[in-house]
C-alpha positions in Angstrom: 73.0 116.6 79.6 69.8 115.9 77.6 67.3 118.3 76.0 64.7 117.5 78.6 67.2 118.6 81.3 67.6 122.1 79.9 66.1 124.8 82.2 66.3 128.6 82.2 68.4 130.3 84.9 66.8 131.0 88.2 64.7 134.2 88.0 65.0 134.4 84.2 61.4 133.6 83.6 58.7 135.2 85.8 55.4 133.5 86.2 52.6 135.9 85.2 49.7 136.8 87.4 46.6 134.6 86.8 43.9 137.3 87.0 40.3 136.5 87.8 41.0 133.0 89.3 39.4 133.5 92.6 40.3 135.4 95.8 43.2 133.1 96.7 45.1 134.2 93.5 45.3 137.8 94.8 43.8 139.2 91.6 40.3 137.6 91.9 36.9 139.1 91.7 37.5 142.3 89.8 40.9 141.2 88.6 42.6 144.5 89.3 40.1 146.6 87.2 38.4 148.2 90.2 34.6 148.2 90.4 32.2 149.5 87.8 33.0 152.2 85.2 34.2 152.0 81.6 37.6 150.5 82.4 36.1 147.6 84.3 34.1 146.3 81.4 35.3 143.9 78.7 36.5 145.5 75.5 37.4 148.9 77.0 40.4 150.9 75.7 42.1 150.8 72.4 39.8 153.3 70.6 42.3 155.6 69.0 39.7 158.2 68.0 38.4 159.0 71.5 40.6 161.1 73.7 38.4 161.9 76.6 36.8 165.0 75.1 40.0 166.4 73.5 40.0 166.9 69.7 41.4 163.5 68.4 45.0 163.6 67.3 44.4 163.0 63.6 41.7 165.6 63.4 44.2 168.2 64.8 46.5 167.5 61.8 46.0 169.3 58.4 44.5 167.4 55.5 47.0 165.4 53.4 45.7 166.2 50.0 45.9 163.7 47.1 46.4 160.8 49.5 44.8 157.7 48.0 44.8 159.1 44.5 48.3 157.9 43.5 48.0 155.9 40.2 48.6 152.3 41.1 50.3 151.4 37.8 52.5 154.5 37.6 55.9 153.8 36.0 59.0 155.1 37.9 62.0 155.8 35.7 65.7 155.8 36.5 66.8 159.2 35.4 70.3 159.6 33.9 71.7 162.8 32.6 74.1 163.3 29.7 76.9 164.5 32.0 76.8 161.1 33.7 77.6 159.3 30.4 81.1 160.9 30.1 82.6 157.8 31.8 81.8 155.6 28.8 84.3 154.9 26.0 83.7 156.2 22.5 81.6 153.8 20.4 80.4 151.8 23.4 76.8 150.6 23.9 75.0 152.3 26.8 72.2 150.0 28.0 70.3 149.5 31.3 72.7 146.7 32.1 75.9 148.8 31.6 74.3 151.7 33.5 73.6 149.3 36.4 77.2 148.1 36.3 78.4 151.7 36.5 76.1 152.2 39.5 74.2 155.0 37.8 70.7 153.5 38.4 68.8 153.9 41.6 66.4 150.9 41.0 68.0 148.7 38.3 64.7 146.8 37.6 62.9 150.1 36.6 63.2 151.5 33.0 65.8 154.2 32.1 65.1 157.7 30.9 67.9 160.0 29.6 67.7 163.7 30.2 69.7 166.5 28.5 71.7 168.1 31.3 75.4 168.3 30.3 77.2 167.6 27.0 78.3 164.5 25.2 81.6 164.6 23.3 81.9 161.0 22.2 79.7 158.9 19.9 77.6 156.4 21.9 74.9 153.9 21.1 72.2 154.5 23.7 69.6 151.8 24.4 66.9 153.2 26.8 63.2 153.3 27.4 62.8 157.1 27.1 64.9 160.1 26.0 64.3 163.8 26.1 64.3 165.8 22.9 67.4 167.8 23.9 69.3 164.7 24.9 68.5 163.0 21.6 69.8 166.1 19.7 73.0 166.2 21.6 73.8 162.5 21.3 73.0 162.6 17.5 75.1 165.8 17.1 78.1 163.9 18.7 77.7 161.1 16.1 75.8 158.7 18.4 72.7 156.6 17.9 69.5 156.1 20.0 67.6 152.8 20.2 64.4 152.8 22.2 63.7 149.6 24.0 60.5 148.4 25.7 
């Protein structure tokens, strides 16, 4: 068997109708579009706005406010709360890399922000992009340090 001998199974490929190729083709002259009218002309159909007199679909929907005004350079942060830091050993360094290893980050490439929900009982060195005031106070009260990174 050679590549030029390969053929699809019988009936697997159906030959399409050759519309507008004369009367002998069976779909000649008007090519199945009927005579006259909008549908018989070239370029008819496909206008999503027009629905034959009905109110167009997207005009029936309520306005989506604020669409198109989302700041393009907005920074999304991975939010980690203090109660999630309990799994770390005393004296360990908590950085974006260690948080990613612990599967605490939703998007590891985004910067990390620490929020103050929960308590910290061990001293940790926390290296993050942002930290809330309450989280900073709780970590420092437990004997930890905060290092802000870019």
